[in-house]
PDB file of N, CA, C and O in Angstrom:
ATOM      1  N   MET A   1      64.081 -12.618  35.005  1.00  0.00           N
ATOM      2  CA  MET A   1      62.937 -13.505  35.065  1.00  0.00           C
ATOM      3  C   MET A   1      61.842 -12.818  35.865  1.00  0.00           C
ATOM      4  O   MET A   1      62.069 -12.374  36.990  1.00  0.00           O
ATOM      5  N   ASP A   2      60.673 -12.736  35.287  1.00  0.00           N
ATOM      6  CA  ASP A   2      59.522 -12.180  35.962  1.00  0.00           C
ATOM      7  C   ASP A   2      58.950 -13.233  36.904  1.00  0.00           C
ATOM      8  O   ASP A   2      58.957 -14.419  36.574  1.00  0.00           O
ATOM      9  N   MET A   3      58.465 -12.832  38.045  1.00  0.00           N
ATOM     10  CA  MET A   3      57.946 -13.792  39.010  1.00  0.00           C
ATOM     11  C   MET A   3      56.723 -14.511  38.461  1.00  0.00           C
ATOM     12  O   MET A   3      56.491 -15.672  38.797  1.00  0.00           O
ATOM     13  N   ASN A   4      55.936 -13.842  37.622  1.00  0.00           N
ATOM     14  CA  ASN A   4      54.785 -14.520  37.017  1.00  0.00           C
ATOM     15  C   ASN A   4      55.236 -15.663  36.125  1.00  0.00           C
ATOM     16  O   ASN A   4      54.569 -16.695  36.055  1.00  0.00           O
ATOM     17  N   THR A   5      56.359 -15.491  35.444  1.00  0.00           N
ATOM     18  CA  THR A   5      56.897 -16.556  34.614  1.00  0.00           C
ATOM     19  C   THR A   5      57.262 -17.762  35.467  1.00  0.00           C
ATOM     20  O   THR A   5      56.998 -18.900  35.079  1.00  0.00           O
ATOM     21  N   PHE A   6      57.867 -17.522  36.627  1.00  0.00           N
ATOM     22  CA  PHE A   6      58.208 -18.628  37.522  1.00  0.00           C
ATOM     23  C   PHE A   6      56.947 -19.315  38.035  1.00  0.00           C
ATOM     24  O   PHE A   6      56.876 -20.543  38.090  1.00  0.00           O
ATOM     25  N   MET A   7      55.977 -18.529  38.400  1.00  0.00           N
ATOM     26  CA  MET A   7      54.771 -19.104  38.991  1.00  0.00           C
ATOM     27  C   MET A   7      54.003 -19.960  37.989  1.00  0.00           C
ATOM     28  O   MET A   7      53.355 -20.929  38.385  1.00  0.00           O
ATOM     29  N   ILE A   8      54.059 -19.629  36.720  1.00  0.00           N
ATOM     30  CA  ILE A   8      53.301 -20.395  35.732  1.00  0.00           C
ATOM     31  C   ILE A   8      54.162 -21.504  35.131  1.00  0.00           C
ATOM     32  O   ILE A   8      53.877 -22.685  35.332  1.00  0.00           O
ATOM     33  N   GLY A   9      55.192 -21.140  34.411  1.00  0.00           N
ATOM     34  CA  GLY A   9      56.004 -22.135  33.707  1.00  0.00           C
ATOM     35  C   GLY A   9      57.074 -22.756  34.571  1.00  0.00           C
ATOM     36  O   GLY A   9      57.312 -23.961  34.493  1.00  0.00           O
ATOM     37  N   GLY A  10      57.720 -21.957  35.390  1.00  0.00           N
ATOM     38  CA  GLY A  10      58.807 -22.459  36.210  1.00  0.00           C
ATOM     39  C   GLY A  10      58.342 -23.376  37.315  1.00  0.00           C
ATOM     40  O   GLY A  10      59.099 -24.230  37.776  1.00  0.00           O
ATOM     41  N   CYS A  11      57.102 -23.211  37.746  1.00  0.00           N
ATOM     42  CA  CYS A  11      56.573 -24.056  38.809  1.00  0.00           C
ATOM     43  C   CYS A  11      56.471 -25.502  38.334  1.00  0.00           C
ATOM     44  O   CYS A  11      56.708 -26.432  39.105  1.00  0.00           O
ATOM     45  N   ILE A  12      56.121 -25.686  37.074  1.00  0.00           N
ATOM     46  CA  ILE A  12      56.046 -27.044  36.528  1.00  0.00           C
ATOM     47  C   ILE A  12      57.429 -27.673  36.514  1.00  0.00           C
ATOM     48  O   ILE A  12      57.581 -28.849  36.845  1.00  0.00           O
ATOM     49  N   SER A  13      58.431 -26.902  36.136  1.00  0.00           N
ATOM     50  CA  SER A  13      59.806 -27.403  36.155  1.00  0.00           C
ATOM     51  C   SER A  13      60.261 -27.688  37.576  1.00  0.00           C
ATOM     52  O   SER A  13      60.935 -28.686  37.827  1.00  0.00           O
ATOM     53  N   ALA A  14      59.893 -26.813  38.508  1.00  0.00           N
ATOM     54  CA  ALA A  14      60.282 -27.009  39.901  1.00  0.00           C
ATOM     55  C   ALA A  14      59.663 -28.283  40.454  1.00  0.00           C
ATOM     56  O   ALA A  14      60.312 -28.998  41.218  1.00  0.00           O
ATOM     57  N   ILE A  15      58.433 -28.580  40.088  1.00  0.00           N
ATOM     58  CA  ILE A  15      57.775 -29.801  40.559  1.00  0.00           C
ATOM     59  C   ILE A  15      58.540 -31.029  40.075  1.00  0.00           C
ATOM     60  O   ILE A  15      58.751 -31.973  40.837  1.00  0.00           O
ATOM     61  N   ALA A  16      58.955 -31.016  38.810  1.00  0.00           N
ATOM     62  CA  ALA A  16      59.713 -32.148  38.275  1.00  0.00           C
ATOM     63  C   ALA A  16      61.064 -32.287  38.968  1.00  0.00           C
ATOM     64  O   ALA A  16      61.489 -33.398  39.283  1.00  0.00           O
ATOM     65  N   ILE A  17      61.732 -31.177  39.204  1.00  0.00           N
ATOM     66  CA  ILE A  17      63.038 -31.201  39.869  1.00  0.00           C
ATOM     67  C   ILE A  17      62.900 -31.715  41.296  1.00  0.00           C
ATOM     68  O   ILE A  17      63.682 -32.557  41.735  1.00  0.00           O
ATOM     69  N   ILE A  18      61.907 -31.209  42.018  1.00  0.00           N
ATOM     70  CA  ILE A  18      61.702 -31.628  43.406  1.00  0.00           C
ATOM     71  C   ILE A  18      61.377 -33.115  43.471  1.00  0.00           C
ATOM     72  O   ILE A  18      61.922 -33.834  44.308  1.00  0.00           O
ATOM     73  N   THR A  19      60.496 -33.578  42.594  1.00  0.00           N
ATOM     74  CA  THR A  19      60.138 -35.000  42.577  1.00  0.00           C
ATOM     75  C   THR A  19      61.371 -35.863  42.317  1.00  0.00           C
ATOM     76  O   THR A  19      61.563 -36.894  42.962  1.00  0.00           O
ATOM     77  N   GLY A  20      62.195 -35.440  41.378  1.00  0.00           N
ATOM     78  CA  GLY A  20      63.414 -36.191  41.074  1.00  0.00           C
ATOM     79  C   GLY A  20      64.401 -36.204  42.222  1.00  0.00           C
ATOM     80  O   GLY A  20      64.988 -37.243  42.525  1.00  0.00           O
ATOM     81  N   LEU A  21      64.590 -35.060  42.866  1.00  0.00           N
ATOM     82  CA  LEU A  21      65.533 -34.996  43.992  1.00  0.00           C
ATOM     83  C   LEU A  21      65.063 -35.832  45.176  1.00  0.00           C
ATOM     84  O   LEU A  21      65.869 -36.478  45.845  1.00  0.00           O
ATOM     85  N   VAL A  22      63.769 -35.819  45.431  1.00  0.00           N
ATOM     86  CA  VAL A  22      63.238 -36.638  46.531  1.00  0.00           C
ATOM     87  C   VAL A  22      63.372 -38.123  46.196  1.00  0.00           C
ATOM     88  O   VAL A  22      63.677 -38.933  47.071  1.00  0.00           O
ATOM     89  N   LYS A  23      63.147 -38.474  44.945  1.00  0.00           N
ATOM     90  CA  LYS A  23      63.307 -39.874  44.514  1.00  0.00           C
ATOM     91  C   LYS A  23      64.757 -40.332  44.708  1.00  0.00           C
ATOM     92  O   LYS A  23      65.006 -41.440  45.184  1.00  0.00           O
ATOM     93  N   VAL A  24      65.702 -39.480  44.338  1.00  0.00           N
ATOM     94  CA  VAL A  24      67.121 -39.809  44.520  1.00  0.00           C
ATOM     95  C   VAL A  24      67.440 -39.969  46.003  1.00  0.00           C
ATOM     96  O   VAL A  24      68.159 -40.889  46.391  1.00  0.00           O
ATOM     97  N   ALA A  25      66.904 -39.070  46.832  1.00  0.00           N
ATOM     98  CA  ALA A  25      67.158 -39.153  48.272  1.00  0.00           C
ATOM     99  C   ALA A  25      66.556 -40.422  48.867  1.00  0.00           C
ATOM    100  O   ALA A  25      67.154 -41.039  49.749  1.00  0.00           O
ATOM    101  N   ARG A  26      65.381 -40.811  48.390  1.00  0.00           N
ATOM    102  CA  ARG A  26      64.764 -42.038  48.896  1.00  0.00           C
ATOM    103  C   ARG A  26      65.571 -43.264  48.500  1.00  0.00           C
ATOM    104  O   ARG A  26      65.702 -44.206  49.282  1.00  0.00           O
ATOM    105  N   GLU A  27      66.107 -43.253  47.302  1.00  0.00           N
ATOM    106  CA  GLU A  27      66.935 -44.385  46.878  1.00  0.00           C
ATOM    107  C   GLU A  27      68.270 -44.411  47.621  1.00  0.00           C
ATOM    108  O   GLU A  27      68.899 -45.462  47.739  1.00  0.00           O
ATOM    109  N   ALA A  28      68.698 -43.249  48.120  1.00  0.00           N
ATOM    110  CA  ALA A  28      69.940 -43.176  48.882  1.00  0.00           C
ATOM    111  C   ALA A  28      69.735 -43.542  50.343  1.00  0.00           C
ATOM    112  O   ALA A  28      70.699 -43.621  51.105  1.00  0.00           O
ATOM    113  N   GLY A  29      68.471 -43.768  50.746  1.00  0.00           N
ATOM    114  CA  GLY A  29      68.236 -44.218  52.108  1.00  0.00           C
ATOM    115  C   GLY A  29      67.352 -43.328  52.954  1.00  0.00           C
ATOM    116  O   GLY A  29      67.191 -43.596  54.145  1.00  0.00           O
ATOM    117  N   LEU A  30      66.774 -42.284  52.397  1.00  0.00           N
ATOM    118  CA  LEU A  30      65.878 -41.421  53.163  1.00  0.00           C
ATOM    119  C   LEU A  30      64.603 -42.192  53.486  1.00  0.00           C
ATOM    120  O   LEU A  30      63.968 -42.730  52.579  1.00  0.00           O
ATOM    121  N   PRO A  31      64.214 -42.258  54.762  1.00  0.00           N
ATOM    122  CA  PRO A  31      62.962 -42.945  55.102  1.00  0.00           C
ATOM    123  C   PRO A  31      61.756 -42.253  54.442  1.00  0.00           C
ATOM    124  O   PRO A  31      61.734 -41.030  54.303  1.00  0.00           O
ATOM    125  N   SER A  32      60.781 -43.033  54.049  1.00  0.00           N
ATOM    126  CA  SER A  32      59.617 -42.508  53.337  1.00  0.00           C
ATOM    127  C   SER A  32      58.856 -41.457  54.133  1.00  0.00           C
ATOM    128  O   SER A  32      58.257 -40.554  53.549  1.00  0.00           O
ATOM    129  N   LYS A  33      58.872 -41.562  55.454  1.00  0.00           N
ATOM    130  CA  LYS A  33      58.103 -40.610  56.250  1.00  0.00           C
ATOM    131  C   LYS A  33      58.690 -39.200  56.196  1.00  0.00           C
ATOM    132  O   LYS A  33      57.996 -38.239  56.530  1.00  0.00           O
ATOM    133  N   TYR A  34      59.956 -39.052  55.780  1.00  0.00           N
ATOM    134  CA  TYR A  34      60.572 -37.728  55.674  1.00  0.00           C
ATOM    135  C   TYR A  34      60.505 -37.140  54.270  1.00  0.00           C
ATOM    136  O   TYR A  34      60.903 -35.994  54.061  1.00  0.00           O
ATOM    137  N   ALA A  35      60.010 -37.904  53.311  1.00  0.00           N
ATOM    138  CA  ALA A  35      59.950 -37.428  51.926  1.00  0.00           C
ATOM    139  C   ALA A  35      59.067 -36.192  51.762  1.00  0.00           C
ATOM    140  O   ALA A  35      59.480 -35.268  51.062  1.00  0.00           O
ATOM    141  N   PRO A  36      57.872 -36.118  52.365  1.00  0.00           N
ATOM    142  CA  PRO A  36      57.072 -34.903  52.203  1.00  0.00           C
ATOM    143  C   PRO A  36      57.744 -33.666  52.798  1.00  0.00           C
ATOM    144  O   PRO A  36      57.678 -32.588  52.208  1.00  0.00           O
ATOM    145  N   ALA A  37      58.383 -33.806  53.945  1.00  0.00           N
ATOM    146  CA  ALA A  37      59.066 -32.663  54.549  1.00  0.00           C
ATOM    147  C   ALA A  37      60.225 -32.193  53.675  1.00  0.00           C
ATOM    148  O   ALA A  37      60.458 -30.992  53.537  1.00  0.00           O
ATOM    149  N   MET A  38      60.940 -33.134  53.094  1.00  0.00           N
ATOM    150  CA  MET A  38      62.036 -32.771  52.201  1.00  0.00           C
ATOM    151  C   MET A  38      61.501 -32.092  50.955  1.00  0.00           C
ATOM    152  O   MET A  38      62.099 -31.137  50.459  1.00  0.00           O
ATOM    153  N   SER A  39      60.382 -32.577  50.449  1.00  0.00           N
ATOM    154  CA  SER A  39      59.780 -32.014  49.251  1.00  0.00           C
ATOM    155  C   SER A  39      59.357 -30.561  49.476  1.00  0.00           C
ATOM    156  O   SER A  39      59.625 -29.700  48.639  1.00  0.00           O
ATOM    157  N   VAL A  40      58.706 -30.291  50.588  1.00  0.00           N
ATOM    158  CA  VAL A  40      58.270 -28.928  50.895  1.00  0.00           C
ATOM    159  C   VAL A  40      59.473 -28.031  51.159  1.00  0.00           C
ATOM    160  O   VAL A  40      59.483 -26.873  50.743  1.00  0.00           O
ATOM    161  N   SER A  41      60.478 -28.550  51.840  1.00  0.00           N
ATOM    162  CA  SER A  41      61.695 -27.764  52.104  1.00  0.00           C
ATOM    163  C   SER A  41      62.416 -27.397  50.815  1.00  0.00           C
ATOM    164  O   SER A  41      62.814 -26.248  50.622  1.00  0.00           O
ATOM    165  N   LEU A  42      62.579 -28.374  49.940  1.00  0.00           N
ATOM    166  CA  LEU A  42      63.219 -28.093  48.653  1.00  0.00           C
ATOM    167  C   LEU A  42      62.411 -27.089  47.844  1.00  0.00           C
ATOM    168  O   LEU A  42      62.976 -26.202  47.204  1.00  0.00           O
ATOM    169  N   GLY A  43      61.098 -27.226  47.874  1.00  0.00           N
ATOM    170  CA  GLY A  43      60.242 -26.280  47.168  1.00  0.00           C
ATOM    171  C   GLY A  43      60.412 -24.863  47.689  1.00  0.00           C
ATOM    172  O   GLY A  43      60.496 -23.914  46.909  1.00  0.00           O
ATOM    173  N   GLY A  44      60.463 -24.719  49.003  1.00  0.00           N
ATOM    174  CA  GLY A  44      60.668 -23.401  49.592  1.00  0.00           C
ATOM    175  C   GLY A  44      62.010 -22.807  49.218  1.00  0.00           C
ATOM    176  O   GLY A  44      62.106 -21.616  48.924  1.00  0.00           O
ATOM    177  N   ILE A  45      63.036 -23.621  49.226  1.00  0.00           N
ATOM    178  CA  ILE A  45      64.379 -23.155  48.871  1.00  0.00           C
ATOM    179  C   ILE A  45      64.437 -22.742  47.402  1.00  0.00           C
ATOM    180  O   ILE A  45      64.984 -21.690  47.072  1.00  0.00           O
ATOM    181  N   ILE A  46      63.875 -23.566  46.527  1.00  0.00           N
ATOM    182  CA  ILE A  46      63.877 -23.244  45.095  1.00  0.00           C
ATOM    183  C   ILE A  46      63.059 -21.994  44.825  1.00  0.00           C
ATOM    184  O   ILE A  46      63.487 -21.130  44.059  1.00  0.00           O
ATOM    185  N   GLY A  47      61.888 -21.882  45.440  1.00  0.00           N
ATOM    186  CA  GLY A  47      61.038 -20.712  45.238  1.00  0.00           C
ATOM    187  C   GLY A  47      61.668 -19.442  45.759  1.00  0.00           C
ATOM    188  O   GLY A  47      61.607 -18.402  45.103  1.00  0.00           O
ATOM    189  N   LEU A  48      62.267 -19.510  46.922  1.00  0.00           N
ATOM    190  CA  LEU A  48      62.929 -18.334  47.491  1.00  0.00           C
ATOM    191  C   LEU A  48      64.123 -17.926  46.647  1.00  0.00           C
ATOM    192  O   LEU A  48      64.349 -16.737  46.422  1.00  0.00           O
ATOM    193  N   SER A  49      64.881 -18.891  46.185  1.00  0.00           N
ATOM    194  CA  SER A  49      66.026 -18.594  45.323  1.00  0.00           C
ATOM    195  C   SER A  49      65.581 -17.936  44.024  1.00  0.00           C
ATOM    196  O   SER A  49      66.204 -16.982  43.558  1.00  0.00           O
ATOM    197  N   ALA A  50      64.509 -18.445  43.446  1.00  0.00           N
ATOM    198  CA  ALA A  50      64.003 -17.861  42.195  1.00  0.00           C
ATOM    199  C   ALA A  50      63.521 -16.437  42.417  1.00  0.00           C
ATOM    200  O   ALA A  50      63.744 -15.565  41.577  1.00  0.00           O
ATOM    201  N   ALA A  51      62.862 -16.198  43.540  1.00  0.00           N
ATOM    202  CA  ALA A  51      62.366 -14.853  43.826  1.00  0.00           C
ATOM    203  C   ALA A  51      63.519 -13.875  44.030  1.00  0.00           C
ATOM    204  O   ALA A  51      63.468 -12.744  43.547  1.00  0.00           O
ATOM    205  N   LEU A  52      64.542 -14.302  44.733  1.00  0.00           N
ATOM    206  CA  LEU A  52      65.682 -13.417  44.954  1.00  0.00           C
ATOM    207  C   LEU A  52      66.436 -13.167  43.658  1.00  0.00           C
ATOM    208  O   LEU A  52      66.932 -12.065  43.426  1.00  0.00           O
ATOM    209  N   PHE A  53      66.523 -14.185  42.816  1.00  0.00           N
ATOM    210  CA  PHE A  53      67.171 -14.035  41.519  1.00  0.00           C
ATOM    211  C   PHE A  53      66.398 -13.072  40.635  1.00  0.00           C
ATOM    212  O   PHE A  53      66.992 -12.286  39.896  1.00  0.00           O
ATOM    213  N   ALA A  54      65.069 -13.131  40.711  1.00  0.00           N
ATOM    214  CA  ALA A  54      64.220 -12.275  39.885  1.00  0.00           C
ATOM    215  C   ALA A  54      64.009 -10.906  40.514  1.00  0.00           C
ATOM    216  O   ALA A  54      63.300 -10.069  39.956  1.00  0.00           O
ATOM    217  N   GLU A  55      64.616 -10.673  41.666  1.00  0.00           N
ATOM    218  CA  GLU A  55      64.450  -9.428  42.416  1.00  0.00           C
ATOM    219  C   GLU A  55      62.976  -9.145  42.668  1.00  0.00           C
ATOM    220  O   GLU A  55      62.497  -8.025  42.495  1.00  0.00           O
ATOM    221  N   SER A  56      62.276 -10.186  43.079  1.00  0.00           N
ATOM    222  CA  SER A  56      60.853 -10.109  43.382  1.00  0.00           C
ATOM    223  C   SER A  56      60.679 -10.262  44.885  1.00  0.00           C
ATOM    224  O   SER A  56      61.651 -10.454  45.615  1.00  0.00           O
ATOM    225  N   ALA A  57      59.445 -10.175  45.338  1.00  0.00           N
ATOM    226  CA  ALA A  57      59.161 -10.319  46.764  1.00  0.00           C
ATOM    227  C   ALA A  57      59.484 -11.750  47.212  1.00  0.00           C
ATOM    228  O   ALA A  57      59.061 -12.725  46.592  1.00  0.00           O
ATOM    229  N   ALA A  58      60.235 -11.842  48.290  1.00  0.00           N
ATOM    230  CA  ALA A  58      60.680 -13.153  48.773  1.00  0.00           C
ATOM    231  C   ALA A  58      59.506 -14.015  49.216  1.00  0.00           C
ATOM    232  O   ALA A  58      59.522 -15.230  49.020  1.00  0.00           O
ATOM    233  N   TYR A  59      58.491 -13.401  49.810  1.00  0.00           N
ATOM    234  CA  TYR A  59      57.368 -14.197  50.299  1.00  0.00           C
ATOM    235  C   TYR A  59      56.592 -14.842  49.147  1.00  0.00           C
ATOM    236  O   TYR A  59      56.042 -15.931  49.310  1.00  0.00           O
ATOM    237  N   LEU A  60      56.542 -14.186  47.996  1.00  0.00           N
ATOM    238  CA  LEU A  60      55.865 -14.788  46.841  1.00  0.00           C
ATOM    239  C   LEU A  60      56.607 -16.028  46.351  1.00  0.00           C
ATOM    240  O   LEU A  60      55.991 -17.040  46.018  1.00  0.00           O
ATOM    241  N   GLY A  61      57.927 -15.938  46.312  1.00  0.00           N
ATOM    242  CA  GLY A  61      58.713 -17.096  45.917  1.00  0.00           C
ATOM    243  C   GLY A  61      58.586 -18.229  46.907  1.00  0.00           C
ATOM    244  O   GLY A  61      58.514 -19.398  46.526  1.00  0.00           O
ATOM    245  N   LEU A  62      58.558 -17.880  48.179  1.00  0.00           N
ATOM    246  CA  LEU A  62      58.433 -18.900  49.222  1.00  0.00           C
ATOM    247  C   LEU A  62      57.080 -19.600  49.134  1.00  0.00           C
ATOM    248  O   LEU A  62      57.004 -20.824  49.244  1.00  0.00           O
ATOM    249  N   ILE A  63      56.027 -18.838  48.938  1.00  0.00           N
ATOM    250  CA  ILE A  63      54.693 -19.429  48.816  1.00  0.00           C
ATOM    251  C   ILE A  63      54.608 -20.314  47.570  1.00  0.00           C
ATOM    252  O   ILE A  63      54.091 -21.429  47.631  1.00  0.00           O
ATOM    253  N   GLY A  64      55.116 -19.812  46.445  1.00  0.00           N
ATOM    254  CA  GLY A  64      55.105 -20.604  45.221  1.00  0.00           C
ATOM    255  C   GLY A  64      55.941 -21.868  45.341  1.00  0.00           C
ATOM    256  O   GLY A  64      55.552 -22.923  44.840  1.00  0.00           O
ATOM    257  N   GLY A  65      57.092 -21.765  46.006  1.00  0.00           N
ATOM    258  CA  GLY A  65      57.952 -22.931  46.193  1.00  0.00           C
ATOM    259  C   GLY A  65      57.334 -23.970  47.098  1.00  0.00           C
ATOM    260  O   GLY A  65      57.436 -25.168  46.835  1.00  0.00           O
ATOM    261  N   ILE A  66      56.692 -23.519  48.166  1.00  0.00           N
ATOM    262  CA  ILE A  66      56.017 -24.462  49.062  1.00  0.00           C
ATOM    263  C   ILE A  66      54.872 -25.146  48.322  1.00  0.00           C
ATOM    264  O   ILE A  66      54.652 -26.347  48.482  1.00  0.00           O
ATOM    265  N   ALA A  67      54.142 -24.378  47.509  1.00  0.00           N
ATOM    266  CA  ALA A  67      53.065 -24.979  46.706  1.00  0.00           C
ATOM    267  C   ALA A  67      53.632 -26.018  45.747  1.00  0.00           C
ATOM    268  O   ALA A  67      53.042 -27.084  45.571  1.00  0.00           O
ATOM    269  N   ALA A  68      54.769 -25.718  45.128  1.00  0.00           N
ATOM    270  CA  ALA A  68      55.398 -26.687  44.223  1.00  0.00           C
ATOM    271  C   ALA A  68      55.823 -27.940  44.985  1.00  0.00           C
ATOM    272  O   ALA A  68      55.679 -29.051  44.474  1.00  0.00           O
ATOM    273  N   GLY A  69      56.340 -27.775  46.188  1.00  0.00           N
ATOM    274  CA  GLY A  69      56.716 -28.924  47.010  1.00  0.00           C
ATOM    275  C   GLY A  69      55.522 -29.775  47.389  1.00  0.00           C
ATOM    276  O   GLY A  69      55.591 -31.004  47.355  1.00  0.00           O
ATOM    277  N   LEU A  70      54.429 -29.124  47.750  1.00  0.00           N
ATOM    278  CA  LEU A  70      53.214 -29.870  48.087  1.00  0.00           C
ATOM    279  C   LEU A  70      52.650 -30.588  46.866  1.00  0.00           C
ATOM    280  O   LEU A  70      52.188 -31.725  46.965  1.00  0.00           O
ATOM    281  N   LEU A  71      52.689 -29.926  45.726  1.00  0.00           N
ATOM    282  CA  LEU A  71      52.217 -30.570  44.496  1.00  0.00           C
ATOM    283  C   LEU A  71      53.100 -31.752  44.113  1.00  0.00           C
ATOM    284  O   LEU A  71      52.600 -32.765  43.625  1.00  0.00           O
ATOM    285  N   SER A  72      54.393 -31.633  44.327  1.00  0.00           N
ATOM    286  CA  SER A  72      55.274 -32.745  43.975  1.00  0.00           C
ATOM    287  C   SER A  72      55.038 -33.942  44.888  1.00  0.00           C
ATOM    288  O   SER A  72      55.188 -35.083  44.453  1.00  0.00           O
ATOM    289  N   CYS A  73      54.671 -33.704  46.145  1.00  0.00           N
ATOM    290  CA  CYS A  73      54.307 -34.822  47.044  1.00  0.00           C
ATOM    291  C   CYS A  73      53.107 -35.563  46.494  1.00  0.00           C
ATOM    292  O   CYS A  73      53.107 -36.792  46.419  1.00  0.00           O
ATOM    293  N   GLY A  74      52.091 -34.821  46.110  1.00  0.00           N
ATOM    294  CA  GLY A  74      50.888 -35.450  45.567  1.00  0.00           C
ATOM    295  C   GLY A  74      51.158 -36.150  44.258  1.00  0.00           C
ATOM    296  O   GLY A  74      50.624 -37.231  44.009  1.00  0.00           O
ATOM    297  N   LEU A  75      51.978 -35.552  43.420  1.00  0.00           N
ATOM    298  CA  LEU A  75      52.312 -36.151  42.132  1.00  0.00           C
ATOM    299  C   LEU A  75      53.071 -37.454  42.338  1.00  0.00           C
ATOM    300  O   LEU A  75      52.834 -38.430  41.626  1.00  0.00           O
ATOM    301  N   TYR A  76      53.977 -37.478  43.300  1.00  0.00           N
ATOM    302  CA  TYR A  76      54.739 -38.691  43.579  1.00  0.00           C
ATOM    303  C   TYR A  76      53.813 -39.795  44.095  1.00  0.00           C
ATOM    304  O   TYR A  76      53.941 -40.951  43.690  1.00  0.00           O
ATOM    305  N   ASP A  77      52.882 -39.443  44.985  1.00  0.00           N
ATOM    306  CA  ASP A  77      51.968 -40.439  45.525  1.00  0.00           C
ATOM    307  C   ASP A  77      51.070 -41.027  44.442  1.00  0.00           C
ATOM    308  O   ASP A  77      50.811 -42.231  44.434  1.00  0.00           O
ATOM    309  N   VAL A  78      50.597 -40.184  43.528  1.00  0.00           N
ATOM    310  CA  VAL A  78      49.756 -40.675  42.438  1.00  0.00           C
ATOM    311  C   VAL A  78      50.568 -41.616  41.537  1.00  0.00           C
ATOM    312  O   VAL A  78      50.074 -42.668  41.133  1.00  0.00           O
ATOM    313  N   GLY A  79      51.808 -41.238  41.226  1.00  0.00           N
ATOM    314  CA  GLY A  79      52.650 -42.089  40.409  1.00  0.00           C
ATOM    315  C   GLY A  79      52.993 -43.400  41.078  1.00  0.00           C
ATOM    316  O   GLY A  79      53.084 -44.436  40.420  1.00  0.00           O
ATOM    317  N   LYS A  80      53.183 -43.360  42.383  1.00  0.00           N
ATOM    318  CA  LYS A  80      53.511 -44.567  43.133  1.00  0.00           C
ATOM    319  C   LYS A  80      52.326 -45.533  43.153  1.00  0.00           C
ATOM    320  O   LYS A  80      52.516 -46.745  43.060  1.00  0.00           O
ATOM    321  N   LYS A  81      51.121 -45.010  43.272  1.00  0.00           N
ATOM    322  CA  LYS A  81      49.938 -45.859  43.322  1.00  0.00           C
ATOM    323  C   LYS A  81      49.618 -46.479  41.969  1.00  0.00           C
ATOM    324  O   LYS A  81      49.084 -47.586  41.901  1.00  0.00           O
ATOM    325  N   SER A  82      49.946 -45.765  40.888  1.00  0.00           N
ATOM    326  CA  SER A  82      49.634 -46.287  39.558  1.00  0.00           C
ATOM    327  C   SER A  82      50.669 -47.278  39.053  1.00  0.00           C
ATOM    328  O   SER A  82      50.394 -48.054  38.138  1.00  0.00           O
ATOM    329  N   ALA A  83      51.858 -47.256  39.644  1.00  0.00           N
ATOM    330  CA  ALA A  83      52.925 -48.150  39.174  1.00  0.00           C
ATOM    331  C   ALA A  83      52.858 -49.520  39.817  1.00  0.00           C
ATOM    332  O   ALA A  83      53.688 -50.381  39.524  1.00  0.00           O
TER     333      ALA A  83
END
């Protein structure tokens, strides 16, 4: 997997995965104030894992994963307000 592929297409998948995992954690009892921190942490872990799997620079995966986590926080908030 090329890191550019992760950053473009895989990032969208990572956002969906992170949003789903945070939703599951919230339903399991995670307080809402910890959801953004969990989202960014999961994003960093997923991004770093993808970078190491792709044998790419770890910092690029970490930055992309954190961005995906931050985007998933915003996406969740927008969905929550519209529902």
